[in-house]
N, C-alpha and C positions, 0 to 999 in steps of 0.2 A: 928656519921654522922649528925645527927640532929641538934647537938651543931654547927658543922662544917658549914652546909647550912644557920642556923640563923645568924651566924657571917658574912657569905658572903653577906646576905639579907642586913643585917644592913649596911655594906659597900657599897652596890649599892644605897640604899636609901640615904645615905650621897653624894654619887656621883651624884645621880640625882638631889637633893637640889642643889649642886654646879653647875650645868648647866641647869638653868631654861627656856632657850630658846631653848633646844635641845630636841627631843622626848625622853621620858624616856625610852621606849624600846629600842633605839640603846644604850643609856648609860648603860642600864642595861647588854645589850649583851658586850659591851666595858669592863666593870668593873666586869663581872661575874668571879667567881672561878671556880674551875673544878667540884663542886658539885652544882652549880646554873647555869652552861652555858646552859646544856639541857632544863632546864626550860625557861630561856630567849629566846632560839631559837624558843621553841615551840609558846612560847606569840608572838613572831614576826611573825611566820608563818600565823597566824590567822588574821593579820593586813597588807593586800599587800598595804595599803595607807602609810605605814611606810617604807616597803621595798618589792620591786616586788620579785616574785617566782625566777626568773633568778638570783638576786642577794643571795637571801635565800640560794638557793641550794650550791651556791659558797661559802658562810659564813658557812654553815652547814659543808660543805666537810672539810674546813680549821680548824673549830674548834672540829671538832669529836673526835680526840684524846687525846682531854683536857678535854673530858667529863666524869667524873667518876661515875656518876650514870644513865646512859642511862636507866639499866634496869627499873628504877621506871617509865619512861615514853615509855617504849617498845611499848605498843599499839598504842600510838599517832604515834610515829616516824614509825612504821610498817604500819599504815594508810597512811600516807603520801609516803612513798617509794613505796607502792603497787600501787598507784594511780599516782605517777609520770611516765612522760615521759622518754624514752631512754635518750633524749637530756638534760633533768634535772638532771637526774642521772649522767651523763658524768660532769655537772658542778661541782660535788662533787670533781671530780677526777683533780689533775694537769696535765700537758703535759704528764710527765714520767709515770704517772700512767695510763692515757689513753691509751699510747703505749703499755703499759705493759698487760693492760686488753685486748687489740685488739690481743695480742699474744696468749691470754688463748683460750684453746680449747670450744667448744660450751657448753659442760657440765663439772662441775667441780665437783671433790672431796674435800669437807671441813672437817675441824675439828673444835670441840669446847671443850675446858676444862671448865669444869661447876661441878655443884652440882645439884642433882635433883630439886632443888628449883629455880634455874635459868638457866635451860636448853632451854627455849624458848627464849634464847637472839638472837639479831642481828648481833652480832659480832662474825665471825667464821675467822678461817684462812686456807691458803692453805698448812701449814706446821702441821703435826702431833706433832713434837718436840715443836713448839710454843704453841700450844693446852696444852701441858702436863706441859709446864713451868707453865701456869697459875694456876694449881692446885698442883704444887710441890715446885715450885723456888719462884714465885713472892708472897712475904709474905702478902702484903695488900690483896691479893685475895684468900690466903688458908684459909680455915674455918675448924678448928679442931673440930673432933666430927662429920663431915660430910663425907659420901663417895664421894672421887673424881672420876669423870667420864670424858670419853674421848668419845664424839659423833664423828661419822663419819657421813657425809650428802652428799646428791647428789643435785646438783642447776645448772639451765640454767644460763650462764654467762650473758644473756641479762637482767635479774633482778638483778643483784648485781652491788656494788661499790667496787673497789679495792682501798685501801690505802696502801702505802709503808712504810709510816713514822714509826719509832721505830723499823724496821727490823722485824714486826710481820705479814707481807705477810696479812693483815686484809682484810678480805671480808664481808662486810655489806649486808645482805640479810633478807628480811622480811619472806621469806619462804624457808625452807630447808626441803626436803625430809631426815628424818634420817633412815640410813640403818645398822647403827650398834652403839651399846653402849657397852662401856667396863668401867669396875671398875679399878681403879688405884690402885696399892698394895701401901705398906707404904716405898717400896725401889723406888719408882716412875716409874716403868716400867708396863704398862697396860697390 
């Protein structure tokens, strides 16, 4: 992953050099790959002169599913999302997602397919099957030698963002109360 990030950063540097009259942070976001997009978003968040918060939350929502290493920046994103207003969190969702979010019950049961080392992630799902796929079927997330886990959590919908892209029913939540942890067997059933 480090080689991938360095390659993407080199490409961003070249893009910034190609657009000398444009803010380099906006260029970095435009040309970021999946391993540098989260970093670019965070760099812009701290610069409201480059992008106002309202636009930042919209861009973050649009780019979220294309960020492959949010876990590295979990604490920074969690801090931002915990301090965000409901209106700012709503900006991360498109109209269909906001409508679906509105139909959710006030208290959600969410699931996370993970390992002990990444159990504190921000990305959860409304589907236990989707969570299971992250530790059994999605090859790039499977970690041989580590025990796959399915976490079950509870979270109030007022503090989450719902993303419906990729059929993952993703719930972005900075704080989830974990109520159950199950190890996944090698056959893929918890």
